[in-house]
N, C-alpha and C positions, 0 to 999 in steps of 0.2 A: 503495500502499499505504500503511495506516496503521499509525500506530504500537505500537496494540497485536497487530498482528496479525505486525510485521519483527520483535515482539522473542517472542512465541509460534515463532516460525522460528524465533529464534535457540535458544530453550529446547530446540526436535525437536533439532535441528542438534547442539547440544551433549550431550541425550542418546544421539542416533545418534553420533556420537567415542566415546564413552564404552562401547558395547560391545567386547564380545573380537572380534579377529580369527577370520570366520566360515573352517571348514574342512569341511567336512560336503558333504551332498547340495546339486547348486546350486539354486538357487530359482529353478526355472524345471521346465519337460518335457527329463528326457530318458529311456529306451527305457531303459539297462538294469535288472541287479537294485538292489534298492533293501530295505535293510535296513527294517521297520515301525520298529522305534525312531527310526531314524536318520534316513524322514522325515515318522516326530509333531517331530521336534526340529528341523530344518529349518522346517519348519508356521512351528514356535513363531517359529525366527527372525526367517522371513519379517513376522509376524505386530508383531514386533518394531519389524523395519527399518521399516517402513509405514504406524504405529500414524498418521500422521497423515493419511494417505488414503483408509486404509480403504477397503481394495481388497478388491476379492473372487477367488477364489478361480479366477474361470473365469478375468481376467486373467492370474494366472500362470503359467495350465496345469500346476501343479505338481501331484503324485498325492497324495488323500487317501482319509483309510479310505469303503471303500464304503460307500453306505446300507440297499443288499438284501447284505451280505457284512459277517461280521465272524472271530469268530476257532473253528479250530477245531485240539484238541488230540487228535492221535491217539498211536499207541507212536513210531512209525516217520519219520509226517513230522506238519507241521503247516498250515496254509490260515489266510494272511489274504488281501483281497483290496482291493482300491485302483482308484479312479478318476481319470481326467485327463479336466478339461474344454478341449480345445480349437476347443468349435465359436468362432466368429466373432461381435463384436462392435460390427456392422459401425458407431453409431456412433462409433466409433473413426476410421474410415477418411473422414472430414470432414475439409480443409484449413478455416485462418481462417474463408473466406467461403461455407462452409457448398458446396464441390465435393465431390464424390463422390470419395476417391480408389482405385486398387488394394487388393485387398485377400489378401494373401498366406497368411492363415488355410488351416492344416489342416483341419477337419474339425469333425469326430463326439466323441461322452467313446468313451470308450478304457477297456476295465477290465483290470489286472494282476491276475493270480493267483500266489503267492508261496508255497514252501516253506522256511520259513529253513535247514530244518536241512540240506538240500542244497543249497541257492542258486540253488534253479530257478526260475525267474520266463516267466509267457505275458502278452505282450499282445494281447488282440484285444481289434476294435471292437463284434462281437457278445460282453455278457455271456455268455449260457449257452455257446459256442463256449469261452469263457475258462475256463470253471466243467470244461466236461467237459474239456478238457488237465491242470487241474488232478488229475481221477480218474484220468485217464488214465496217470501221473505217480505216483499213491500207491497205486491199485488199478488196472494192469493186465490186464487181460484180464477189465473188468467187461463191457466191452462184448457179451462170449459168456454172461451170465447166461443163463441160460433166463428165460424171460417167464411170471407168474405166471398161471394160465389165470384169468378174472374166477369161474369159478363155483369158483376153489378159496380165494379172498377173503375171510376172513374165516371158516375152516376152524377154525380152532387159538385161535377168541378163548373163551375162558371163560362159563357159562353163569354169573351170580350167583345 
């Protein structure tokens, strides 16, 4: 290690030591209910702690806002959608001689739908099922609604 690298490392360690003690959500995967604001604070904290490593979210397995979902506010319920990446980074499972090591990674992508007003959440490996579970929570009976026949679609459009 050269002198500049050693000095850089000492500066990074000093910055880490200056951070307040973290008492928020775990900085790794958790299957319990998470508050979206707390999840975002945990992501910011992880970023502060790992500035020197520039590690990916995939390596942390933490929950992060889903690229396909957003926030939906209704009078009695709300929806937040988060994703956790539990896929394997096979190159991390190699010893110093390049021999492949046993992999204990869990698997794929998970989706969590959250209703903060009820402190409700659902996790599934299928994003559609997670969103449908939220609909079951927020709109009980929605699956029994009648389907609009094709010949009636557009019947209510106003001519201009």
